Backbone bond lengths (Angstrom), bond angles and torsions (degrees), N, CA, C in turn:
res aa  C-N    CA-C-N  psi(-1)  N-CA   C-N-CA  omega(-1)  CA-C   N-CA-C  phi
1 X - - - 1.430 - - 1.504 108.98 -
2 X 1.269 112.59 146.14 1.454 117.55 -179.39 1.514 108.93 -92.69
3 X 1.292 115.33 157.85 1.449 117.61 -179.24 1.513 112.27 -63.56
4 X 1.318 117.68 -19.18 1.468 119.37 179.47 1.519 111.94 -77.67
5 X 1.322 119.49 -24.63 1.454 121.38 -174.33 1.531 112.95 -84.71
6 X 1.302 120.97 -21.77 1.461 121.99 178.84 1.523 109.09 -93.94
7 X 1.271 114.15 135.96 1.458 115.71 178.38 1.527 109.08 -68.20
8 X 1.277 116.27 130.84 1.457 119.52 179.99 1.521 108.79 -95.60
9 X 1.307 115.42 132.87 1.465 121.01 179.59 1.505 106.10 -104.19
10 X 1.292 112.99 119.77 1.465 119.14 179.64 1.531 107.59 -73.44
11 X 1.339 118.04 121.76 1.459 119.47 -179.25 1.520 112.15 -61.69
12 X 1.309 117.99 -32.15 1.467 120.71 178.41 1.529 110.85 -67.44
13 X 1.332 115.80 -39.59 1.464 119.76 179.31 1.519 110.06 -66.51
14 X 1.328 116.10 -40.27 1.456 120.05 179.08 1.532 109.75 -65.15
15 X 1.312 117.08 -44.28 1.468 120.83 178.68 1.522 110.21 -62.32
16 X 1.336 116.40 -40.45 1.465 121.37 178.82 1.530 110.29 -61.96
17 X 1.331 117.02 -43.01 1.466 120.78 179.42 1.520 110.19 -64.93
18 X 1.334 116.75 -42.14 1.468 120.22 178.17 1.523 111.03 -62.70
19 X 1.325 116.89 -42.97 1.459 120.59 178.83 1.520 111.51 -63.52
20 X 1.328 116.99 -39.17 1.470 120.35 177.78 1.526 110.72 -63.74
21 X 1.349 116.81 -40.23 1.468 120.76 177.61 1.528 110.37 -64.71
22 X 1.326 115.42 -41.57 1.465 119.79 179.33 1.527 110.40 -63.64
23 X 1.329 115.57 -44.59 1.467 120.18 178.72 1.521 110.38 -60.65
24 X 1.315 115.74 -44.13 1.467 120.08 -179.87 1.530 110.46 -62.72
25 X 1.325 116.71 -44.09 1.464 120.49 179.99 1.518 110.63 -64.42
26 X 1.331 117.83 -42.53 1.462 121.14 178.31 1.518 111.11 -64.67
27 X 1.320 116.82 -39.49 1.461 120.92 178.32 1.526 110.15 -61.56
28 X 1.332 116.55 -43.01 1.467 120.45 178.84 1.530 110.77 -63.76
29 X 1.336 116.57 -39.65 1.463 119.70 178.40 1.531 110.94 -64.66
30 X 1.329 116.08 -41.76 1.469 119.70 178.65 1.521 110.11 -63.41
31 X 1.323 117.31 -44.13 1.471 121.40 178.60 1.523 110.68 -60.98
32 X 1.334 116.15 -44.04 1.468 119.97 179.56 1.525 109.83 -64.42
33 X 1.324 116.74 -40.33 1.463 120.47 178.17 1.515 111.59 -63.33
34 X 1.326 116.12 -41.84 1.478 119.93 178.35 1.517 110.70 -64.07
35 X 1.333 115.87 -42.42 1.463 119.12 179.95 1.530 110.01 -62.52
36 X 1.331 116.48 -42.02 1.465 120.29 178.31 1.519 111.40 -64.85
37 X 1.324 115.79 -41.93 1.461 120.33 178.65 1.521 110.54 -64.33
38 X 1.331 116.17 -44.86 1.468 119.88 178.67 1.528 110.88 -59.23
39 X 1.323 116.02 -42.29 1.471 119.60 -179.69 1.525 110.16 -64.14
40 X 1.338 116.96 -42.35 1.464 119.71 179.73 1.528 111.01 -66.42
41 X 1.323 116.50 -38.18 1.469 119.85 178.72 1.527 109.65 -65.14
42 X 1.325 116.92 -45.17 1.466 120.09 179.26 1.522 110.89 -61.96
43 X 1.324 116.49 -39.33 1.462 120.02 178.39 1.530 110.72 -65.59
44 X 1.324 116.03 -41.83 1.470 119.89 179.26 1.525 110.51 -65.08
45 X 1.325 117.05 -40.10 1.467 120.81 179.04 1.529 109.86 -65.04
46 X 1.330 116.19 -43.58 1.471 119.40 179.44 1.526 110.72 -62.84
47 X 1.324 116.30 -42.38 1.462 120.38 178.66 1.527 110.55 -62.92
48 X 1.329 116.30 -43.48 1.465 120.46 179.20 1.525 110.84 -63.36
49 X 1.331 116.82 -40.58 1.463 119.76 179.40 1.525 111.18 -65.13
50 X 1.333 116.92 -38.31 1.465 120.00 176.80 1.527 110.44 -64.33
51 X 1.319 115.47 -42.65 1.465 119.00 179.85 1.526 110.48 -64.81
52 X 1.320 117.29 -40.67 1.469 121.30 177.77 1.526 109.84 -61.03
53 X 1.324 116.33 -44.55 1.469 119.90 179.48 1.531 110.74 -62.13
54 X 1.338 116.97 -41.60 1.461 120.07 178.75 1.527 111.00 -64.93
55 X 1.330 116.18 -41.99 1.462 119.72 179.92 1.524 111.01 -65.57
56 X 1.328 116.75 -39.80 1.468 119.48 177.14 1.515 110.77 -62.91
57 X 1.314 115.91 -41.80 1.462 120.64 179.16 1.531 110.44 -63.91
58 X 1.322 115.89 -44.44 1.462 120.38 178.44 1.522 110.77 -62.44
59 X 1.324 116.08 -43.27 1.462 120.90 179.16 1.522 110.64 -60.62
60 X 1.323 116.45 -45.02 1.462 120.13 179.44 1.528 111.01 -63.00
61 X 1.326 116.47 -41.27 1.469 119.62 179.61 1.525 110.95 -65.46
62 X 1.328 116.54 -41.56 1.467 119.50 178.48 1.515 111.39 -66.03
63 X 1.328 116.71 -39.77 1.467 120.15 177.00 1.523 110.40 -60.26
64 X 1.322 115.17 -44.81 1.464 120.38 179.81 1.528 110.58 -62.32
65 X 1.336 116.17 -43.51 1.471 119.90 179.81 1.530 110.51 -63.71
66 X 1.319 117.18 -41.56 1.469 120.19 178.21 1.525 111.08 -63.75
67 X 1.315 116.65 -41.49 1.462 120.91 179.30 1.530 110.34 -63.44
68 X 1.319 116.44 -43.92 1.466 120.10 178.12 1.517 110.68 -63.44
69 X 1.323 117.03 -40.90 1.470 121.07 178.56 1.520 110.56 -63.28
70 X 1.337 116.46 -41.44 1.472 120.30 178.79 1.519 110.67 -62.51
71 X 1.341 116.64 -44.30 1.468 119.86 178.53 1.525 110.91 -63.53
72 X 1.317 116.40 -41.43 1.458 120.34 179.69 1.530 110.47 -63.87
73 X 1.322 116.47 -41.96 1.465 120.60 178.64 1.528 110.70 -63.29
74 X 1.320 116.94 -43.84 1.470 120.70 178.05 1.525 110.54 -60.88
75 X 1.324 117.00 -41.09 1.463 121.07 179.10 1.522 110.49 -63.43
76 X 1.347 116.77 -44.46 1.461 119.77 179.52 1.530 111.47 -64.40
77 X 1.322 117.65 -37.58 1.477 120.75 177.65 1.517 109.77 -64.11
78 X 1.358 116.73 -45.30 1.471 119.95 178.80 1.519 110.69 -60.60
79 X 1.335 117.29 -42.55 1.463 120.54 179.15 1.526 110.96 -64.23
80 X 1.332 116.81 -41.09 1.468 120.15 179.00 1.520 110.50 -64.95
81 X 1.319 117.58 -41.26 1.467 120.74 177.68 1.524 111.15 -64.38
82 X 1.315 115.83 -42.85 1.464 120.07 178.86 1.530 109.99 -61.69
83 X 1.337 116.62 -44.12 1.465 120.25 179.48 1.527 110.37 -64.26
84 X 1.327 116.62 -41.23 1.470 120.08 179.32 1.522 110.27 -64.88
85 X 1.328 117.70 -43.48 1.466 120.97 178.35 1.525 111.12 -63.38
86 X 1.328 116.70 -39.64 1.466 119.73 176.83 1.530 110.52 -61.56
87 X 1.331 115.64 -44.57 1.467 119.15 179.99 1.528 110.67 -64.45
88 X 1.329 117.12 -39.48 1.469 120.81 177.94 1.525 110.11 -60.95
89 X 1.330 115.93 -45.06 1.468 119.74 179.11 1.527 111.16 -62.08
90 X 1.331 116.70 -42.02 1.462 120.38 178.76 1.525 110.87 -63.91
91 X 1.333 116.34 -42.22 1.463 119.78 179.54 1.526 111.02 -66.21
92 X 1.332 117.21 -40.20 1.467 120.27 177.03 1.525 110.61 -61.63
93 X 1.312 115.11 -42.35 1.468 119.13 179.11 1.529 109.76 -63.52
94 X 1.321 117.33 -41.34 1.463 120.92 179.49 1.535 110.05 -64.70
95 X 1.347 116.43 -42.12 1.468 119.86 178.55 1.520 109.94 -62.33
96 X 1.321 118.08 -44.87 1.468 121.49 179.20 1.529 110.70 -62.32
97 X 1.315 116.19 -41.60 1.460 119.44 -179.92 1.523 110.16 -64.79
98 X 1.320 117.56 -43.00 1.464 121.07 178.76 1.529 110.78 -65.86
99 X 1.329 116.86 -39.52 1.465 120.61 179.13 1.529 109.53 -62.61
100 X 1.326 116.49 -45.02 1.463 120.61 179.56 1.528 110.36 -62.22
101 X 1.325 116.20 -40.27 1.451 119.86 -180.00 1.537 111.17 -64.97
102 X 1.344 114.77 -40.97 1.475 119.09 177.42 1.519 111.31 -64.49
103 X 1.337 115.48 -39.83 1.486 118.84 -179.77 1.525 110.13 -65.98
104 X 1.310 117.64 -35.53 1.467 120.30 178.84 1.521 110.79 -67.70
105 X 1.319 116.10 -36.67 1.486 120.11 -179.04 1.519 110.37 -78.94
106 X 1.312 115.21 -27.14 1.439 118.22 -172.59 1.442 116.40 -88.76
């Protein structure tokens, strides 16, 4: 066979084609990696936002519970003071009544 009858493959052209395939494959891997990273980032952001919402809800509930406890404590203090003042008034009245009785006998 003569050199004209066989198709000649240029080694540079073959290397160029291989390099283009490699570049294309690497580009696809990078794109796939970015897509995976983006998905993981979005998932992490969504998870963080859910956790933030739960923490805000918990914080609000705890604030409300503390406020209710404070009001309840204030109410109990007022009731205790009122009861103590009532008892003081009753004791004063009893002392006055006893004093008057002693003065009548004395």
